[in-house]
C-alpha positions as CSV (number, residue, x, y, z in Angstrom):
1,X,-126.8,96.4,-162.7
2,X,-127.1,97.7,-159.2
3,X,-127.8,94.2,-157.8
4,X,-124.8,92.8,-159.6
5,X,-122.6,95.6,-158.2
6,X,-123.9,94.9,-154.6
7,X,-123.3,91.2,-155.1
8,X,-119.7,91.8,-156.1
9,X,-119.3,94.3,-153.2
10,X,-120.5,91.7,-150.7
11,X,-118.0,89.1,-152.2
12,X,-115.2,91.6,-152.0
13,X,-116.0,92.5,-148.3
14,X,-116.1,88.9,-147.3
15,X,-112.8,88.2,-149.1
16,X,-111.2,91.2,-147.3
17,X,-112.0,89.6,-144.0
18,X,-111.2,86.0,-144.8
19,X,-108.0,84.1,-145.2
20,X,-106.8,80.5,-145.5
21,X,-104.3,78.4,-143.6
22,X,-101.4,77.1,-145.8
23,X,-99.6,73.8,-145.3
24,X,-96.4,75.5,-144.2
25,X,-98.3,77.4,-141.5
26,X,-99.6,74.2,-139.7
27,X,-98.9,73.8,-136.0
28,X,-99.8,70.2,-136.0
29,X,-99.3,67.5,-138.7
30,X,-101.1,64.3,-139.4
31,X,-100.3,61.8,-136.7
32,X,-99.5,64.4,-134.0
33,X,-101.2,64.0,-130.7
34,X,-104.2,66.3,-130.3
35,X,-103.8,68.9,-127.5
36,X,-106.2,68.8,-124.7
37,X,-108.4,71.8,-124.0
38,X,-110.6,73.1,-121.3
39,X,-113.7,75.1,-122.3
40,X,-117.1,76.0,-120.9
41,X,-120.2,74.7,-122.6
42,X,-123.3,76.9,-123.1
43,X,-124.9,74.9,-120.2
44,X,-122.0,76.0,-117.9
45,X,-120.3,72.6,-117.7
46,X,-116.5,72.2,-118.3
47,X,-115.5,70.3,-121.4
48,X,-112.2,68.7,-122.4
49,X,-111.1,65.9,-124.6
50,X,-111.6,63.6,-121.6
51,X,-115.3,64.4,-121.9
52,X,-115.4,62.4,-125.1
53,X,-113.3,59.4,-124.0
54,X,-115.9,56.9,-125.1
55,X,-116.0,58.2,-128.6
56,X,-114.2,56.3,-131.4
57,X,-113.7,59.5,-133.4
58,X,-113.8,63.2,-132.2
59,X,-114.3,66.1,-134.5
60,X,-113.0,69.4,-133.1
61,X,-114.1,72.5,-135.0
62,X,-113.1,76.1,-134.2
63,X,-116.0,78.4,-135.2
64,X,-117.9,81.5,-134.1
65,X,-121.3,83.2,-134.4
66,X,-120.4,86.1,-136.6
67,X,-118.1,85.1,-139.4
68,X,-120.2,84.7,-142.6
69,X,-118.2,81.6,-143.6
70,X,-118.7,80.1,-140.1
71,X,-122.4,80.8,-140.2
72,X,-122.6,79.2,-143.7
73,X,-121.3,75.9,-142.2
74,X,-123.4,75.8,-139.0
75,X,-126.1,73.6,-140.5
76,X,-123.6,71.2,-142.1
77,X,-121.8,70.8,-138.8
78,X,-125.0,70.2,-137.0
79,X,-126.1,67.6,-139.6
80,X,-122.7,65.8,-139.2
81,X,-123.3,65.7,-135.4
82,X,-126.8,64.3,-135.9
83,X,-125.8,61.7,-138.4
84,X,-122.9,60.3,-136.4
85,X,-124.0,60.7,-132.8
86,X,-125.1,57.1,-132.6
87,X,-122.0,55.8,-134.4
88,X,-119.3,56.6,-131.8
89,X,-118.5,60.0,-133.1
90,X,-118.4,63.2,-131.0
91,X,-118.5,66.7,-132.4
92,X,-117.4,69.7,-130.3
93,X,-117.3,73.2,-131.6
94,X,-114.9,75.7,-129.8
95,X,-115.4,79.5,-130.0
96,X,-112.4,81.7,-129.1
97,X,-113.7,84.9,-130.6
98,X,-113.1,87.9,-128.4
99,X,-116.3,89.7,-129.3
100,X,-118.6,86.8,-128.3
101,X,-119.5,85.2,-125.0
102,X,-121.5,82.3,-123.6
103,X,-124.8,84.2,-123.6
104,X,-124.6,84.9,-127.3
105,X,-123.5,81.3,-128.0
106,X,-126.3,79.9,-125.9
107,X,-128.8,81.9,-127.9
108,X,-127.3,80.8,-131.1
109,X,-127.3,77.2,-130.0
110,X,-131.0,77.4,-129.1
111,X,-132.0,79.2,-132.3
112,X,-130.2,76.7,-134.5
113,X,-130.9,73.5,-132.5
114,X,-127.3,72.5,-132.1
115,X,-126.9,68.9,-131.0
116,X,-123.2,69.2,-130.3
117,X,-121.4,70.9,-127.4
118,X,-120.8,74.5,-128.3
119,X,-118.0,75.7,-126.0
120,X,-116.2,78.9,-125.2
121,X,-112.5,79.2,-124.4
122,X,-111.8,82.9,-123.8
123,X,-108.0,82.8,-123.7
124,X,-107.6,81.3,-127.2
125,X,-105.1,78.8,-125.9
126,X,-106.9,75.9,-127.5
127,X,-106.9,77.5,-131.0
128,X,-103.2,78.3,-130.6
129,X,-102.4,74.8,-129.5
130,X,-104.2,73.3,-132.5
131,X,-102.9,76.0,-134.9
132,X,-106.5,77.1,-135.8
133,X,-106.4,80.6,-137.3
134,X,-109.7,80.8,-139.1
135,X,-113.4,79.9,-138.7
136,X,-114.3,77.2,-139.4
137,X,-111.1,75.1,-139.0
138,X,-111.8,71.3,-138.5
139,X,-109.7,68.6,-136.9
140,X,-110.7,64.9,-137.0
141,X,-109.1,62.8,-134.2
142,X,-108.7,59.1,-134.3
143,X,-109.4,56.8,-131.3
144,X,-105.8,57.4,-130.1
145,X,-106.6,61.2,-130.3
146,X,-104.1,61.8,-133.0
147,X,-104.7,64.2,-135.9
148,X,-106.2,62.2,-138.8
149,X,-107.4,65.2,-140.8
150,X,-107.4,68.9,-140.5
151,X,-108.5,71.8,-142.6
152,X,-111.7,72.7,-144.5
153,X,-115.0,71.0,-143.8
154,X,-115.6,70.4,-147.5
155,X,-114.5,71.9,-150.8
156,X,-117.2,74.6,-151.4
157,X,-119.2,76.9,-149.2
158,X,-122.3,76.6,-151.3
159,X,-122.2,73.4,-153.4
160,X,-119.6,71.0,-152.1
161,X,-118.6,68.0,-154.2
162,X,-115.9,66.7,-151.8
163,X,-116.6,66.1,-148.1
164,X,-113.3,66.0,-146.3
165,X,-114.4,65.8,-142.7
166,X,-117.1,63.2,-143.4
167,X,-114.8,61.1,-145.6
168,X,-112.2,61.1,-142.8
169,X,-114.7,60.1,-140.2
170,X,-116.1,57.3,-142.4
171,X,-112.6,56.0,-143.0
172,X,-111.7,55.9,-139.3
173,X,-115.0,54.2,-138.5
174,X,-114.2,51.6,-141.1
175,X,-110.7,51.1,-139.9
176,X,-109.2,52.4,-143.1
177,X,-106.5,55.0,-143.6
178,X,-107.6,58.6,-144.2
179,X,-106.8,59.3,-147.8
180,X,-106.8,63.2,-147.5
181,X,-105.2,64.4,-144.3
182,X,-105.1,68.1,-145.0
183,X,-107.0,70.7,-147.1
184,X,-106.5,74.5,-146.4
185,X,-109.1,75.8,-144.0
186,X,-110.8,79.0,-145.2
187,X,-112.7,81.6,-143.2
188,X,-112.5,84.7,-141.1
189,X,-109.4,85.1,-139.0
190,X,-109.9,84.2,-135.3
191,X,-109.9,87.4,-133.3
192,X,-108.3,86.6,-129.9
193,X,-109.2,88.5,-126.8
194,X,-105.6,89.8,-126.3
195,X,-105.4,90.9,-130.0
196,X,-102.6,88.5,-130.8
197,X,-102.6,86.5,-134.0
């Protein structure tokens, strides 16, 4: 009984700190040009969309170290990057969280063995430009760097049966239209450094 109660309490606490991005709240629509960004990677180098100019597809994901939903997706994001790194796909993960910094991110990247650039952008300008409000929030960009898909990584945090990001990437690599261009992103609200939403 106590274990069940604690389980429901944990679910309730996570729900209290999470939200989703509705279609009418989107800043960018399918087919819009992806905004450029400038961020600092864990190794100290500057990263922008130009960094990935050779990639056929770029996956931009807004995430952080501390959100339980974000943490739940770290391994899946890393697996995506591993599986597609030799297929012309670049994955970059941007952290805008005010309570985190490059040192914490570097440690996380080392502990988890990230194969993608994990970058920090303290102002939050990149998340605002893309309209990212939660972690994780995913954007799949075609070769022309237009939005082909945005939203959730997949349809379930624990046992997904639909793989939105992977399906979008596969379609673009095959020269096919992306059948699903939007699914609501769900996770913890991004806490910007200036406290704005």
